[in-house]
C-alpha positions in Angstrom: 121.7 117.8 101.3 121.4 118.4 97.2 120.9 121.6 96.2 119.6 120.7 92.7 116.2 122.5 92.4 113.3 121.0 91.2 111.3 123.7 89.3 109.3 124.5 86.2 108.5 120.7 85.3 108.4 119.7 88.9 106.1 122.7 90.2 102.7 121.1 89.4 104.1 117.8 91.5 104.9 120.0 94.7 102.3 120.2 97.6 99.8 118.0 95.9 97.9 115.7 97.5 99.6 112.3 98.5 99.6 110.1 95.5 98.0 107.0 95.4 99.5 103.9 95.8 101.3 102.2 93.1 102.6 105.4 92.5 105.8 107.4 93.0 107.2 110.7 92.2 110.1 110.3 90.2 112.4 112.9 88.0 111.1 115.4 85.6 107.7 115.8 87.4 106.4 112.8 86.0 104.5 110.0 88.1 106.0 106.4 87.2 103.6 103.3 88.2 106.2 101.2 89.0 104.5 99.1 92.0 106.1 101.4 94.8 103.1 101.8 97.3 102.5 105.3 98.5 99.6 107.1 100.1 96.4 107.8 98.6 94.9 111.1 99.7 92.3 113.2 98.2 92.9 117.0 97.3 92.5 119.7 99.6 88.6 120.6 100.4 88.4 123.1 97.8 90.0 121.3 95.2 92.8 123.5 94.6 96.4 121.9 94.3 99.0 123.5 96.6 101.7 125.7 94.7 104.4 126.8 96.7 105.8 130.0 95.7 109.3 128.7 95.6 111.5 126.0 94.9 112.5 122.7 96.9 115.1 120.8 98.0 116.5 117.4 97.4 117.8 114.8 100.1 119.5 112.0 100.6 118.9 109.7 103.3 122.1 110.5 105.2 120.9 113.7 105.3 117.6 113.3 106.5 118.8 110.3 109.0 121.0 113.1 111.0 117.9 115.1 111.7 116.6 112.4 114.2 116.7 114.5 117.5 113.5 116.0 119.5 114.6 119.6 118.6 115.2 118.6 115.2 112.9 116.5 113.6 112.7 115.2 109.9 110.7 112.8 108.1 109.7 110.9 104.9 106.3 110.2 103.7 105.7 109.2 99.5 109.1 110.5 99.3 108.7 113.9 100.7 110.7 115.3 103.0 108.9 117.2 106.1 110.5 119.1 108.8 108.3 118.4 111.7 109.9 120.2 114.7 107.8 122.7 115.3 104.5 121.0 114.8 105.6 117.9 117.0 104.6 119.5 120.2 101.0 120.3 118.5 100.5 116.9 117.1 96.9 115.6 118.1 98.9 112.2 118.9 101.2 113.4 121.3 104.9 114.7 120.3 106.6 111.1 120.7 105.6 109.2 118.3 106.6 111.8 116.0 109.8 111.8 117.4 109.9 108.1 117.2 109.8 108.6 113.4 111.9 111.6 113.2 115.1 110.9 110.7 113.2 108.0 109.3 110.8 106.5 106.4 107.0 106.8 108.0 104.6 106.4 105.3 103.3 103.3 106.0 102.7 104.3 109.7 101.1 107.6 108.7 98.9 105.6 106.5 98.0 103.0 109.2 97.3 105.6 112.0 95.4 108.2 110.0 91.9 107.6 109.2 91.2 111.1 107.7 93.7 111.8 105.2 92.1 114.6 104.1 92.3 116.5 107.2 95.9 115.5 107.9 96.9 116.9 104.6 96.3 120.3 105.3 98.9 120.2 108.2 101.3 118.7 105.8 101.8 121.5 103.6 103.4 123.7 105.5 106.3 121.6 106.4 107.2 120.4 103.2 110.5 121.2 102.9 111.4 119.1 99.9 112.3 115.7 98.2 114.2 112.5 98.5 116.9 112.8 95.6 115.7 110.7 92.4 118.7 108.1 93.3 117.7 107.2 96.4 115.3 104.6 97.3 112.2 105.2 98.8 112.8 103.6 102.0 116.3 103.3 104.0 118.4 100.8 102.5 118.2 98.4 105.3 114.5 97.6 104.6 113.2 95.0 102.5 112.2 97.4 99.8 110.1 94.2 98.0 108.2 93.5 101.4 107.2 97.1 101.7 106.3 96.9 97.9 104.0 93.9 98.8 102.6 95.4 101.9 101.6 98.6 100.3 99.8 96.5 97.4 98.0 94.5 100.0 96.7 97.6 101.8 95.4 99.1 98.3 93.5 95.9 97.8 92.2 96.2 100.9 90.9 99.5 100.8 89.5 98.3 97.1 87.4 95.7 99.2 86.3 98.3 101.6 87.6 96.5 104.4 88.6 100.2 106.4 84.9 100.7 106.2 83.0 100.2 109.6 79.7 99.1 109.9 77.8 101.5 112.4 75.3 99.0 113.8 77.9 96.7 114.6 79.4 99.2 117.1 75.8 100.8 118.0 75.1 96.7 118.9 78.4 96.9 121.4 77.2 100.1 122.8 73.8 99.0 123.9 75.2 95.3 125.3 77.7 97.8 127.5 74.0 100.1 128.8 71.6 97.0 128.9 74.2 95.6 131.6 74.5 98.4 133.5 70.6 99.2 133.3 70.5 95.3 134.6 72.7 95.7 137.2 71.1 99.0 139.0 67.5 97.3 138.1 68.7 94.2 140.0 70.0 96.6 142.9 66.8 98.2 143.0 64.2 95.5 143.0 66.1 93.2 145.3 68.1 95.1 147.5 71.6 95.4 148.6 72.5 92.1 149.9 75.8 89.9 149.6 74.6 87.8 146.4 73.1 90.7 144.8 76.5 92.7 145.6 78.6 89.9 143.7 75.7 89.6 140.9 75.5 93.4 139.8 79.9 93.4 140.2 79.6 90.5 137.8 77.5 92.6 135.2 79.3 96.1 136.0 83.0 93.9 135.6 81.6 92.9 132.0 80.3 96.4 131.2 83.6 97.8 132.2 85.7 95.1 130.0 83.7 95.4 127.0 83.9 99.5 127.2 87.5 99.3 127.0 87.5 97.2 123.8 84.8 99.6 122.4 86.7 102.9 123.6 89.8 101.1 121.9 87.5 100.9 118.2 86.6 104.3 118.5 90.0 105.7 119.9 91.5 104.3 116.7 88.3 104.5 114.0 87.0 107.1 112.2 83.2 105.6 112.8 81.5 109.2 112.4 81.9 111.2 109.1 82.6 114.0 111.5 85.9 114.1 113.3 84.8 115.7 116.5 82.0 113.1 116.8 84.4 110.3 116.9 86.3 112.2 119.4 83.7 112.9 121.5 82.4 109.8 121.4 85.6 108.3 122.7 85.6 110.8 125.6 82.3 109.9 126.2 82.5 105.9 126.7 86.5 106.3 127.7 85.4 109.6 130.6 81.6 108.8 131.3 81.4 105.0 130.9 84.9 103.9 132.3 86.1 107.0 134.3 89.9 107.3 132.3 91.3 109.9 130.6 90.5 109.8 126.3 93.6 111.7 126.2 95.7 110.0 128.4 94.9 106.9 126.5 95.7 108.1 123.3 99.3 109.6 123.7 100.2 106.2 125.5 98.5 103.7 123.2 99.7 105.2 119.9 103.5 105.3 121.0 102.7 101.1 121.6 101.3 101.4 118.1 104.2 103.1 116.1 106.9 101.4 117.6 106.0 98.1 120.1 107.9 96.2 121.8 110.7 98.4 121.2 112.9 100.0 124.2 112.6 103.1 125.2 109.8 103.5 122.7 106.8 101.3 124.1 105.0 102.3 127.1 103.7 99.0 127.6 107.0 97.4 127.9 108.3 99.7 130.5 107.0 98.1 133.9 110.6 98.8 135.5 111.0 98.4 138.5 108.2 95.8 139.0 108.7 93.6 135.9 111.8 93.5 133.4 110.8 92.0 130.3 112.5 90.7 127.2 116.2 89.7 126.7 118.2 92.9 127.2 116.4 94.7 130.0 117.0 92.2 132.1 120.5 92.1 131.2 120.9 95.9 131.5 119.5 95.4 135.3 121.5 92.5 136.2 125.0 94.0 135.1 124.5 97.5 137.1 123.2 95.1 139.9 120.1 96.4 140.3 117.2 94.6 142.4 114.2 96.6 143.6 112.6 93.4 144.1 113.5 89.5 144.0 113.0 89.6 140.3 113.6 85.8 140.5 109.9 85.3 141.5 108.2 88.0 138.7 106.7 85.2 137.2 104.6 84.3 140.2 104.2 87.7 141.9 102.8 88.6 138.1 99.5 86.7 139.5 99.3 88.8 142.7 100.1 92.4 141.5 100.1 92.5 137.7 96.5 91.0 137.2 94.9 92.7 139.9 96.3 96.0 140.1 96.9 96.8 136.0 93.4 98.8 136.0 92.9 100.0 139.6 96.0 101.4 140.7 98.1 101.5 137.6 96.1 102.7 134.5 93.3 104.9 137.0 96.4 106.4 138.9 98.7 107.4 135.7 94.9 108.6 134.2 94.2 110.7 137.1 97.7 112.0 137.5 98.2 113.0 133.8 94.7 114.5 133.2 95.2 117.0 136.2 98.5 117.9 135.7 98.1 118.4 131.7 94.6 120.0 132.5 92.5 118.1 130.4 89.3 119.4 131.2 87.2 117.7 128.8 88.5 114.3 130.3 88.2 116.0 133.2 84.2 116.9 133.3 83.7 113.3 131.7 85.6 111.4 134.3 83.6 113.1 137.0 80.4 112.1 135.2 81.8 108.3 135.7 81.7 109.3 139.7 78.8 111.2 139.5 76.8 108.8 137.7 77.9 106.0 140.3 76.9 108.2 143.5 73.4 108.9 142.1 72.8 105.2 141.0 74.6 103.1 143.7 74.9 105.6 147.1 71.2 105.4 148.3 72.0 101.6 148.9 75.7 101.8 149.7 76.3 105.4 150.8 79.6 106.8 149.6 82.2 105.0 150.9 80.2 102.2 149.8 79.8 103.3 146.3 83.6 103.8 146.0 84.4 100.7 147.1 82.0 99.2 144.8 83.6 100.9 141.8 87.1 100.0 142.9 86.2 96.4 143.2 84.4 96.1 139.4 88.1 97.9 138.9 89.9 95.2 140.5 87.5 92.2 139.0 88.3 93.8 135.5 91.9 94.5 135.7 92.8 90.1 135.0 90.6 90.1 131.9 91.9 93.2 130.8 95.5 92.8 131.7 95.6 89.0 129.7 93.7 90.3 126.4 96.3 92.7 126.3 99.8 91.0 127.3 99.2 87.7 125.9 99.8 88.5 122.2 103.1 91.1 123.4 105.0 89.8 126.5 106.0 86.4 125.0 107.2 88.2 121.6 110.1 89.7 120.6 111.4 92.7 122.5 114.4 94.8 121.4 115.9 98.5 120.8 115.4 100.5 117.6 116.3 98.2 114.7 114.5 100.3 112.2 112.6 97.6 110.5 109.9 98.3 107.7 106.2 98.8 109.0 105.1 94.8 108.3 108.3 93.2 110.0 107.9 95.6 112.9 104.3 94.7 113.9 104.4 90.6 112.9 107.4 90.3 114.9 106.3 92.4 118.2 102.2 90.4 118.2 100.7 87.0 117.6 97.1 86.1 117.5 95.1 84.0 119.3 92.7 81.2 117.8 89.5 82.7 116.4 86.2 81.2 118.0 83.0 83.3 119.2 84.0 82.9 122.6 87.5 84.4 121.9 86.5 87.1 119.6 84.2 88.3 122.6 85.9 87.9 125.5 89.1 89.9 123.3 87.1 92.1 121.9 88.6 90.8 118.3 92.1 91.6 120.0 92.7 87.9 119.4 93.6 89.0 115.7 96.7 91.5 117.0 98.9 91.1 114.2 96.4 92.8 112.1 94.7 95.0 114.3 98.5 96.4 114.7 98.9 96.4 110.9 95.8 97.9 110.1 94.9 100.1 113.5 92.4 102.0 111.4 90.5 98.5 109.8 87.1 97.8 111.9 87.6 94.6 113.8 84.9 92.7 112.4 86.9 92.7 109.5 90.0 91.4 110.9 89.1 87.6 110.2 88.8 88.8 106.3 92.1 89.9 105.5 94.2 87.7 108.3 94.8 84.7 105.3 96.1 87.8 103.1 98.6 88.8 106.1 99.6 84.7 106.6 100.2 84.6 103.3 102.3 87.6 103.1 104.3 87.0 105.7 105.0 83.2 104.3 106.1 84.9 101.1 108.7 87.0 103.6 109.6 84.0 105.5 108.4 85.8 108.8 106.6 83.4 111.3 102.5 84.1 111.8 102.1 83.4 115.2 98.3 81.7 116.1 97.9 80.5 119.6 95.0 78.9 121.5 94.1 80.9 124.2 95.4 78.5 127.1 99.0 78.7 125.7 98.9 82.2 125.4 98.1 82.9 128.9 100.7 80.6 130.0 103.3 81.8 127.8 103.2 85.1 130.0 104.6 83.7 133.2 107.2 81.4 131.0 108.3 85.1 129.3 108.8 86.4 132.9 110.4 83.5 133.8 112.7 83.3 131.0 113.3 87.2 131.3 114.3 86.2 135.2 116.7 84.0 134.4 118.7 86.4 132.3 118.9 89.0 135.1 120.2 86.1 137.5 122.5 85.4 135.1 124.0 89.0 134.4 123.7 89.9 138.8 125.5 87.2 140.2 128.0 87.1 137.2 131.6 87.9 138.7 
C-alpha cells in the first residue's frame, strides 16, 4: 500500500459520481479523456457531491489482490478501491457474486449488472477506502487493456443509441400472451369438461404459458423495466411466484452468480451438476483420478434424456426453490408461491380434485422441463469451462456462451436467449434489442481474435450430448489409468 495522500487538489473528485465512459481519474485531481472506459453514474439525488472528511490512500494491484477472501474483500470500480467485507451479506444480489470479484477490477461487471446506478452509488460511497495508485493500470496486468477499452467504448455507444431502454409495450404483450393462454386453458376445461383429450390440450396451453413465464421473469429479473425499483421487484415476484410457483430471490442469487462468472468452477452453480453429470474438461478428470463413480458416467450423454431433460424443472429447480425459500425465510416469495398453488386449486380442483390438480401442476412442469433445459443448456454446456483465469469481462462472457441462429420461431422459442452472447455481455439490455447490437459485438470479437459462435438450433441441441460424451471419455481415461 502506498501512503501517498491525495488531498487538496484531489478532494473535489473523491466521492463524486462515477465518471462517464471515456474518462478516468488521474493524478492531481484531473480527468483525462484517454479512451479508458469507466462507468457513467449520475450524482446523488440531492445533487451534492460526497466530500469525505479525510484523505484517501492509494493502493497497488499487489496490495488489492491480497484482499480476496470471504472475510476480507476489496474490489476496484473505475480506479476506486472499495472494502466490501461488511456489506457483502447485505448485497441484494447475494454475497457470493461480490466474493467472486474480490481482489479484482469489477468495473465492467458492476456496470453490466446494475440497471439503476443512482441507487447503487448511495451504497458505494461509505465503502470507499482509496484509489488505484496513479502508476497502476486500470485493470490487472494480465487483462487485455485494449479489449477492455474497446468494449467500454462499445457500451458507451450503445447507451447513446438507447439500446438499454425497454419497450414497455413489448413486455406487456408477452404478459398478455401468458394470461390469455391460462384463460384459454380454464375456458376449455369449463366448456368441454375434464376428458383426456381436453386434459392434454390444457396441459399443452399451460406448458407454453409456463415456459413463456420463465422467459418473462428472466427479463424482469435483469431489467429495470419500471421507473421505481420496488415496482420492478414486485412484478418479478408476481411472474416468478404467482405465475410459476418459484422463489424470485432464489433465482436471483443463483442466476447472478452464473452471469458474473459463467462456466467457471466452482463459482457458476449452473455447471455444478455432480454427482449426476460431469461437465467440461477438468471436473471429469478430477472425479476420475479420485476414483469417484457415483453412477456410470460413461453413459451420461444417454441418461441426460431420461433424467436431465424431464426432471430439471419439477424436481431440481422446484425442490431447490422450496428448500431455499423456507430455510432462508423468504416470506414474500412464500406468499407468492402459495398464491400459485391456491390459484390452481381454485381453478382446477372442481374438475380434478386436489390430488388431480397437483398431478396437473407437475405434469405441466414435467412437459416444460425439456424446453427450459434445452434453451438454458445448449448455449453453455458445449462451451469452454475452466477454473478462474481472471479474464476481462468481454472475454469471460464470449468464451462461455454461443448464439443460436435468428428466426421468428427461434426468438420466440428461446425468449430471445438465442442471443446468449449479447445477453451475457449486456444483461440489463432488453431482449428486443439483441439483434441490433449483435453485428457490433461480432465485429469486436473479430478485431480481437475471439470466436463468435453462432449455430443452428439442431446443431446446438446435438452439441449437448456430444459435450457430455466427450466429458465422459475424459472421466473414463482418468478413472482407469494405472
